[in-house]
C-alpha positions in Angstrom: 0.0 0.0 0.0 2.9 2.4 0.6 4.0 1.9 -3.0 0.7 3.4 -4.2 1.2 6.5 -2.0 4.7 6.9 -3.4 3.6 6.6 -7.0 0.7 9.0 -6.5 3.0 11.6 -4.9 5.7 11.2 -7.6 3.0 11.5 -10.3 1.6 14.7 -8.7 5.1 16.1 -8.5 5.8 15.4 -12.2 2.4 16.9 -13.2 3.2 20.1 -11.2 6.6 20.4 -12.9 5.0 20.0 -16.4 2.4 22.5 -15.5 5.0 25.1 -14.4 6.9 24.5 -17.6 3.7 25.1 -19.6 3.0 28.3 -17.7 6.5 29.6 -18.3 6.2 28.8 -22.1 3.0 30.7 -22.3 4.4 33.7 -20.5 7.4 33.8 -22.9 5.0 33.9 -25.8 5.7 30.5 -27.4 2.0 30.1 -28.2 1.2 33.6 -29.4 1.2 32.9 -33.2 -2.4 32.5 -34.1 -2.2 33.4 -37.8 0.4 31.0 -39.3 -1.3 27.7 -38.5 -4.5 28.8 -40.2 -2.6 29.8 -43.4 0.1 27.1 -43.4 -2.0 24.7 -45.5 -2.4 27.3 -48.3 1.3 27.4 -49.0 3.2 24.8 -51.0 5.9 23.0 -49.1 7.7 21.8 -52.1 10.4 23.9 -53.8 9.6 24.0 -57.5 12.6 23.7 -59.7 13.0 23.6 -63.5 13.1 20.1 -65.0 16.5 19.1 -66.2 17.0 19.2 -70.0 18.0 15.9 -71.5 20.8 16.3 -74.0 20.1 14.4 -77.2 22.7 13.6 -79.8 21.8 14.0 -83.4 21.1 10.8 -85.3 23.6 9.7 -87.8 22.5 9.3 -91.4 23.4 6.1 -93.1 
């Protein structure tokens, strides 16, 4: 039974640490960008390049 008390107290401690880390991230402005996620799907992720030209040799006449 004492193991359950230990596990509960450790899990509460870890939860508090993660909650404090989340609050610090919010205060630093990490989650302030509201515009980019809504527009991100409209932009192409691929870089478009020109297709390579295949060099052909002239055919020899017989």
